C-alpha positions in Angstrom: 261.7 129.5 102.4 262.4 132.8 104.3 264.4 133.0 107.5 261.2 133.7 109.5 259.4 130.7 108.0 262.4 128.5 108.9 262.5 129.9 112.4 258.7 129.2 112.9 259.2 125.7 111.6 262.1 125.1 114.0 260.1 126.5 116.9 257.2 124.2 116.1 259.5 121.1 115.9 261.2 122.1 119.2 257.9 122.4 121.0 256.7 119.0 119.6 259.9 117.3 120.9 260.0 119.2 124.2 263.3 120.8 123.4 264.3 124.5 124.1 263.2 127.0 121.5 266.0 128.3 119.2 267.0 132.0 119.5 265.1 134.3 117.1 266.9 135.4 113.9 269.0 138.5 114.4 269.1 138.1 118.2 272.9 137.8 118.3 273.8 140.0 115.4 275.4 142.7 117.5 277.5 140.2 119.4 278.7 138.8 116.1 279.6 142.2 114.7 281.5 143.1 117.9 283.3 139.8 117.8 284.4 140.4 114.2 285.6 143.8 115.1 287.7 142.4 118.0 289.1 139.8 115.7 290.2 142.4 113.1 291.8 144.4 115.9 293.7 141.3 117.1 294.9 140.6 113.6 296.1 144.2 113.2 298.1 144.0 116.4 299.7 140.8 115.2 300.6 142.5 111.9 302.1 145.5 113.8 299.5 148.0 112.8 297.4 150.3 115.1 294.6 148.3 116.6 291.8 150.6 115.9 290.4 154.1 115.7 291.2 154.7 112.0 288.1 156.8 111.4 288.6 158.9 114.6 292.3 159.3 113.7 291.4 160.4 110.2 288.9 163.0 111.5 291.3 164.2 114.1 294.0 164.7 111.5 291.7 167.2 109.8 291.9 169.2 113.0 292.1 172.9 112.2 288.9 172.9 110.1 287.0 171.0 112.8 288.4 173.3 115.5 287.0 176.4 113.9 283.6 174.7 113.5 283.3 173.8 117.1 284.5 177.2 118.2 281.8 178.9 116.1 279.2 176.5 117.5 280.2 177.3 121.1 280.0 181.0 120.6 276.6 180.7 118.9 275.3 178.6 121.9 276.1 181.4 124.4 
């Protein structure tokens, strides 16, 4: 049985019993992902590591190459 089929079955049962309809599958996925990210940041703080921004920090550390690229883009836009 697929997730969609199970959801439709749950909706049907809820309506028969006069109960509220359950949320659609995937409705709270973004909230769950954000919660996991916050939990990982919390664990990093407890372990004494930087709380986040690893990708941004990695890109920032490659600075000179990125700086030339943005300068060239600015001059081309004028």
